[in-house]
N, C-alpha and C positions, 0 to 999 in steps of 0.2 A: 503492501499499498504505501502511497505518495505520503512524504512528511509534510507538504503541505498544500494544498490544492487552491485555487483561482477561480470560480465560475461568471462570465458574465458579471464583474464590476463594476462598476461606474461609481464613481464622486465626479460631483459641481463644489464650488466655487459660487454662489448668487447664478449669475447666467453664464458661468465658465464653466465647460461640460472638461474637468482633466483628467480624468482616465473615462473610458470609450467603450467596454464591454471588454477588460480583458478575460482574458486564457491564459492561466499560467498553471503546472505542476514543476515542486520540485523534490527531487527524490533522495531520498536521508546519502548527505556527503557527496550531493553534486557544488562545484562552485559556478553559480549563474550569474553574465557580468550583462548587466542594463544600460545601452548606449543610447545614445540622441544627443538632440541640444536641448539646453537649456528652457522648460517651458514644457520641454513630452511629457511628463508626467512624474520620471522615476522616484523622486523625493516621494512624492505623495501617493508610490506605491507601494515603494518601502513602508512606510507611517503608518498606512492601512492594514498591512501585513501584520504589523504589531501593534495595532487598534489603539495608536494615537491620534489615527479617522476615524471618523468612523464611516463607511459603505452608505451610496443611495440608494444601490440593486445592485443582488448577486451573492454570494454565498467564499465564505473565505475556511477549507478546510483542515484541521490539524490531525492529522492520525485519525481520517472518516470525522469525528466531531466539529461539526458547524461551530466555529469562533466568531464571525460576525452578529451572533443574536444581536439584538438590543438588549442590553441592561445585562452584559453577561459584565462578571468582575473583569477587569483587564491583567489582575497584577499579575493570579498561578501563570495567563500564558504571557504575558512578559520574561518572566520567569526562564519560562523553554524559548524565548526567539529571541535573543539580547540585539541591541542596536544602538551604534556608533553614529556620532556626526559632521557635520563637516566642521562645527566647533567642538572647540571641544567639552565643552560645562562641568569644567572642578572647580570644585567649591575655593575658594581664593583665600580662607582663610582655615582650614584645612589641610596635611598636609597629604603627598600621595599617597600614600599607608591608608590613611583616614578614607582618603577619596577609594579608593579602590574599598572598604571594609563596609561603606555605611549601608549598602543593598542590602548585601546575603545579613549585616546586624537587624536590620530594620526589615525586611520582607521574611526574611527565614528563619530568625530569631538566634541566629549563632554570635557567638562570645567575640570579643578580640582573641582569647588564648585561642579557641578554635581555631580562629581567622588565620591567626597570624601564620602556622609553615606553610599550609597552602599560596595563601598569599605571596607572601616571599621565595615562593615558587616559580610561583610569576613573575617576578620580578627578575628573577636571577634569568627564567627562558630570554627575557627577553631583553637583556644586556640593562637591565635598571636596579639592580641589587644595590645598587650602591646610592640608590635615589630615594629609598621610599621617604628618609623626613625630610626631604624638600618641597615646600611648596610651590606651586605653579609659577609665582613669577618667577623661580630660580630656575624654570626649565625651559630646554630649546622649547618649538613647538613640536617637532619632530617627537621631543621627548613626553609634551603632557598627553600628543596624540597617543602616543603607546599606553600610555597612563589610562587611556579612555578607554582603550580595548581591554588592557587586563582588568579595569573597573568590570566594562561583559562578561570576560570570560571567569570569571567571579562568581558572576551567579550558576556557574555550572549550566550553561545555555544546550539548546543540542541544535539549533541555528540558529547563525552571526547573518543580521544584518550592515548595512556600510553603506552610507548614503555619504559617495565624495567625499571621502575621509584626506585626502592627499592634495586638495583644493587649496585651501586655506593655506598650505605650503611653502615657505620659500623649497623652491627645484632642487636643492645642497641635501633637505631634510625628508624627500618623495623615498629616497632610494627605503631608506632604513624602516618608514613604515610598508612599502611591500614587502620587507622582508617579512612582517612579522605575517602578514599572506600567505607565502608563499610557508610561511613555517605552519601557519593553521589547515595548511590546505595538503599537507604532508599529515597531517592527524584524521585528514575524514571528516576534520566538520564542515555540518551542510552551513555554504554560503551563498545571501546574494548582493552583488556591492552593482552601483549604480557608480561610476565612475566613467570618465574620459583618458583614463591611463591603457589606452588601448594597445603599444606592446605587452603589456605586462594584461590583457583581454586576453589578447592574439596563444601570450604562450600560457596561458595556467588554467584559462576557462572552459569543465566542458559543455555550454553551453553561453549561446548570445543571445540575447534579447534583442531587438533595434527599436526605439519607443518613437515617434511622433506620431501627434498629438489627439494623444493619453490611447492610442491602439499599442498592440507589436505589432507591428507591419512586417517581420521578417525574426526570426529563430532559426537557430541552426549549432552548430560545430564551427569554431572558429576558422577552416579552414574551409568552410563553404561561404563564410560570410565575410573571409576579408579578402578570400580570389576569384571568389562566385557570387557576389554578392544577386538576386531577385530580379529585387525590387530598383526601381527608380532613383527612388529616395535616398534607401540603403548605397546606390555607389554615390549620389550625390551628396550626402553625409560624413563617409567616407574619405572622399576625395576630399572634399573643406577644409575635416579636419587632420588627415595626412600632410594636406600639403600647409596645412599653418603649422607644422612643427607640433603634434600632443601625439606622435603617436609611441611615448610614454618609453 
């Protein structure tokens, strides 16, 4: 059974239709990269998967159960579906370690003592063991984004969503964050990414989904999407992005 599936998902903000009949299946262990121009619906799609935005129509199923029903408590779902954003959203008055511990303490009821070992292991795994006591303003953008990823992983999610997590970084810091995603890819984590890093998507994704005007216009393995796109809109987008020096 698919881990996560979306069926005819629609979402509007006022009179603006942002998602217009999305059908998508995410299987366990897959990495899916969402590509498309700004405003194509990638971020909204991820936010709907995480229940940060309610959908107007359609269904979202997690292991076969409808999680898009109105009135459903989103917290247990968000514990299973982690999300990392463009902005790091770290609390400036808390150390990196305390930022990471906050959600497991509040949502899962775990103590600092129980969390210290697993959290320290995550910091070490991603090269930040010497930064646990640092505050966000003492960290580079790449380090802050890695802490944000560690914070999401501390909840032990089954699925991870990433929304353009390198777009706010200086170019020289992008690689260290992409290395974290490569590490997660190697562990078999189920992931859905909205990204402009075309080289990364081409090398590591199982599937590419090209979004345009709130619809998945084309999807398939990277070898097909990047080498033999069927749709004219996909070809135009890739030509524009790759010629613009955003091949990643």
